[in-house]
N, C-alpha and C positions, 0 to 999 in steps of 0.2 A: 575487469573489462568495464569501460565507461561508454555509454551510448547517449547521444543527444536525441530526444524525441522529435519526431517530424510532425508536430501538430501545432495548435495555437499556443501551447505552452513551450517555452524554450528550456524546459527542465532537463537535467542530466540524470540518468539512471545508472547506478553502478551495480554490476553483478559480481558477486563473490561466490566462489566454490569452496565449500568447507567439508570437512569430514569429522563429525562429532556425534558420538552415540547418545549424548544427553540433550541434543538440540532437535527440534522438529524438522521435517523435510524442507519447508520453505519459510523464510522469515523476511518480513518487510519492515524496514526501520529507517530512521533518519541517520545520515552520516554523522560521525562523531564531532566533526569540526565544521561542517557545511550544512546547507539546507537540502543537499542532494538526497535523493531516494536511494537506499541500498536494498537490493534483493539478494538474499543469501540462499543458495541452493545446497542442501546438505547431501553429499554423495554417499553418506552412510545409508541413506534410504533410496538408493539407486533403483532397486527393483520396484518399490512402491511408486516412485516418481515415474518410472517407465509405464507402469500399468495405468496410472491416473493422469497422464500427461494431457489428454484431451479434456478431462474434467477440470483440471487446474487452469488450462487456457480458457475454457468456456466460463469460468467463474468470474472473470474480470468484469463483465457487464453487471452481474448481480452485486459484486463488491462495490462497484461505483454507485449503484442505486442505493445501497445501504449507507455508504458514506454521505451521499447527497441528502438522504433523508435525515441523517444525524445533523448535518450542517444546516439544513432548512429549519429543523426544530430549534437549533441554537440561535439562528438569526431571528426567528419569530419570538423567542424568549427575550432576546435583546431589545427588540422593537417594543414589546409589551412593557419591559422595564423602563425604557426611555419615555414611553407615553405616560406611565405611572409617575415618573419623576417630574414630568412637565405639568402635571395637574396640581 
C-alpha cells in the first residue's frame, strides 16, 4: 500500500505487511530503490501490536522530537565546523 502524505511534504509512505518470526513488530526504513519511507508491520506480532496500538500511534510526536534534536545537533556541528574553517 502506498499513501501520499497530506501535509507540507509531498512524501510517499509505503506500508508493507510481513510475517517473520525473526523481525521486530514495526520497522521504518528507506525504500530499496527510492527515497520513499517504508513502514513494515509484522503480523507475527499481531497480539502485541493490538495491545500497544495506541502507544505506537502516540509515539510519533516523541519520535519526531528525537529526530529533530539529532538533526539540530548535526546542523549546529556543521555550523561550528564552517566557522572554524573560515578562521
